[in-house]
C-alpha positions as CSV (number, residue, x, y, z in Angstrom):
1,M,-66.6,-30.1,221.6
2,I,-69.6,-32.4,222.1
3,L,-69.0,-32.4,225.9
4,G,-68.7,-28.7,225.8
5,F,-72.1,-28.4,224.2
6,R,-73.5,-30.7,226.8
7,I,-71.9,-28.9,229.8
8,Y,-72.1,-25.2,228.7
9,H,-75.4,-25.3,226.7
10,G,-77.3,-28.3,228.2
11,L,-77.8,-29.8,224.8
12,Q,-79.4,-33.2,224.4
13,E,-78.2,-35.9,222.1
14,Q,-81.1,-35.3,219.7
15,E,-80.2,-31.6,219.5
16,L,-76.5,-32.4,218.8
17,A,-77.5,-34.8,216.0
18,K,-79.6,-32.1,214.3
19,L,-76.9,-29.4,214.4
20,E,-75.8,-28.2,211.0
21,I,-72.8,-26.2,210.0
22,N,-74.9,-23.2,208.9
23,Y,-76.4,-23.0,212.5
24,L,-73.0,-21.8,213.7
25,Q,-72.3,-18.1,213.7
26,L,-68.7,-18.1,214.9
27,D,-68.2,-14.4,214.0
28,K,-71.1,-13.5,216.4
29,G,-70.3,-16.2,218.9
30,K,-73.8,-17.8,218.6
31,I,-75.3,-21.1,217.7
32,H,-78.8,-21.9,216.6
33,V,-80.2,-25.0,218.2
34,P,-83.1,-26.4,216.1
35,S,-86.3,-27.7,217.8
36,T,-86.9,-31.3,218.5
37,K,-90.0,-33.2,219.7
38,R,-89.1,-32.3,223.3
39,A,-87.4,-28.9,223.0
40,N,-88.0,-25.5,221.3
41,K,-85.5,-23.9,219.0
42,R,-83.2,-21.2,220.4
43,I,-80.1,-19.2,219.8
44,L,-77.4,-19.5,222.5
45,D,-74.1,-17.7,223.1
46,L,-71.0,-19.7,222.6
47,K,-68.3,-19.5,225.2
48,P,-65.2,-17.7,223.9
49,F,-63.0,-20.7,224.4
50,Q,-65.4,-22.8,222.2
51,I,-65.0,-20.7,219.0
52,L,-61.4,-21.5,218.0
53,P,-61.8,-25.2,218.5
54,L,-65.1,-25.2,216.5
55,H,-63.3,-23.2,213.7
56,E,-60.4,-25.7,213.6
57,Y,-62.8,-28.6,213.6
58,L,-64.7,-27.2,210.6
59,L,-61.4,-26.5,208.7
60,K,-59.6,-29.8,209.4
61,E,-61.6,-32.7,211.0
62,R,-65.0,-31.9,209.4
63,K,-63.5,-31.7,206.0
64,S,-61.8,-35.1,206.3
65,L,-65.2,-36.6,207.4
66,N,-67.1,-34.8,204.7
67,E,-67.9,-38.0,202.6
68,E,-69.0,-39.9,205.7
69,I,-71.3,-37.1,207.1
70,E,-74.7,-37.1,205.4
71,G,-76.0,-33.6,204.5
72,N,-74.8,-30.5,206.2
73,Y,-74.7,-31.8,209.7
74,L,-72.1,-30.7,212.1
75,F,-71.4,-34.2,213.5
76,H,-71.4,-37.7,212.1
77,R,-74.5,-39.3,213.8
78,K,-73.1,-42.8,214.3
79,R,-69.9,-41.4,215.7
80,L,-71.9,-39.0,217.9
81,I,-73.8,-41.9,219.5
82,R,-70.6,-43.9,220.1
83,G,-68.9,-40.8,221.4
84,M,-71.6,-40.2,224.0
85,S,-71.1,-43.6,225.5
86,R,-67.3,-43.0,225.6
87,I,-67.8,-39.6,227.2
88,K,-70.0,-41.1,229.9
89,K,-67.3,-43.8,230.6
90,M,-64.7,-41.1,230.8
91,I,-66.7,-39.0,233.2
92,N,-67.5,-42.1,235.3
93,R,-63.8,-42.6,236.0
94,Y,-63.8,-39.2,237.8
95,E,-67.4,-39.2,239.0
96,P,-68.7,-42.7,239.5
97,R,-72.0,-41.3,240.7
98,L,-73.1,-40.2,237.2
99,N,-75.9,-42.5,236.1
100,N,-76.7,-40.9,232.7
101,M,-76.0,-37.9,230.7
102,A,-79.4,-36.4,231.6
103,Q,-77.8,-35.7,235.0
104,V,-75.3,-33.3,233.3
105,R,-78.2,-31.4,231.7
106,A,-80.0,-31.2,235.0
107,S,-76.9,-29.8,236.7
108,V,-76.6,-27.2,233.9
109,I,-80.1,-26.0,234.2
110,T,-80.0,-26.0,238.1
111,N,-76.8,-23.9,237.8
112,W,-78.4,-21.5,235.3
113,L,-81.3,-20.9,237.7
114,K,-78.8,-19.6,240.2
115,H,-77.5,-16.9,237.7
116,Y,-80.5,-16.1,235.4
117,N,-84.2,-15.6,235.9
118,L,-86.7,-18.3,235.3
119,R,-87.8,-17.2,231.8
120,E,-84.2,-16.9,230.6
121,V,-83.5,-20.4,231.7
122,Q,-86.7,-21.6,230.2
123,Y,-85.5,-20.2,226.8
124,M,-81.9,-21.5,227.2
125,A,-83.1,-25.0,228.1
126,G,-85.6,-25.0,225.2
127,H,-88.5,-25.8,227.5
128,T,-92.0,-25.2,226.1
129,Y,-93.6,-24.8,229.6
130,V,-92.2,-22.9,232.5
131,S,-93.2,-25.7,234.8
132,S,-90.6,-27.9,233.1
133,T,-87.9,-25.4,234.2
134,E,-89.4,-24.9,237.6
135,R,-88.8,-28.5,238.6
136,Y,-85.1,-27.8,238.5
137,R,-85.3,-25.2,241.2
138,T,-83.6,-26.0,244.4
139,D,-84.7,-23.5,247.0
140,N,-82.7,-23.8,250.2
141,L,-83.6,-22.3,253.6
142,E,-80.8,-19.7,253.5
143,D,-82.3,-18.1,250.3
144,L,-85.8,-18.3,251.8
145,Q,-84.5,-16.6,255.0
146,K,-82.8,-13.8,252.9
147,E,-86.0,-13.2,251.0
148,L,-88.0,-13.1,254.2
149,E,-85.6,-10.5,255.7
150,K,-85.6,-8.5,252.4
151,Y,-89.4,-8.2,252.2
152,H,-90.5,-8.5,255.8
153,P,-92.1,-5.2,257.1
154,L,-89.9,-5.1,260.2
155,A,-86.6,-5.9,258.4
156,N,-85.5,-2.3,258.3
157,V,-86.2,-1.7,262.0
158,A,-82.9,-2.1,263.8
159,S,-84.3,-3.2,267.1
160,A,-86.7,-5.8,265.5
161,K,-85.4,-9.4,265.2
162,I,-87.2,-12.4,264.1
163,L,-86.7,-15.1,266.8
164,P,-87.3,-18.8,266.1
165,F,-90.6,-20.1,267.3
166,K,-90.4,-22.0,270.6
167,Q,-93.1,-24.4,271.8
168,N,-94.3,-24.2,275.4
169,Q,-92.6,-27.0,277.4
170,K,-94.4,-28.4,280.4
């Protein structure tokens, strides 16, 4: 579940530690992510395949840990910290290039930018400033060429083609 929150919602360790049971709305398929020093609060959609495991966790595993977990938190904080290092080691077996879990969040945000507009991604990532989200943009030349063709005044003229610039050779 923790890895799912990291991968599908880009949650940071501090956000995971602050999650409480009452932030889950399993019937609506939503989760409220509280604000931290570095991120704004937000409400995110749960993936359909996350709802049943979360429900089972609350009914079985969370109840058995109830005495160990302080307050109404969703996860045991000390276990969460140990779990993150275990998750990183597990991922490193399959992807040795992973340096830290921040790379996972960066990948999630970069992927969101391919599917959602900038402001939606800013909200989903919890960024206060849009410039924080913009740094995850990866504009490639193909996308720029498509945009140029889309908005260029001669794009609709069938005979007009944009030829690459050639320098005069002597």
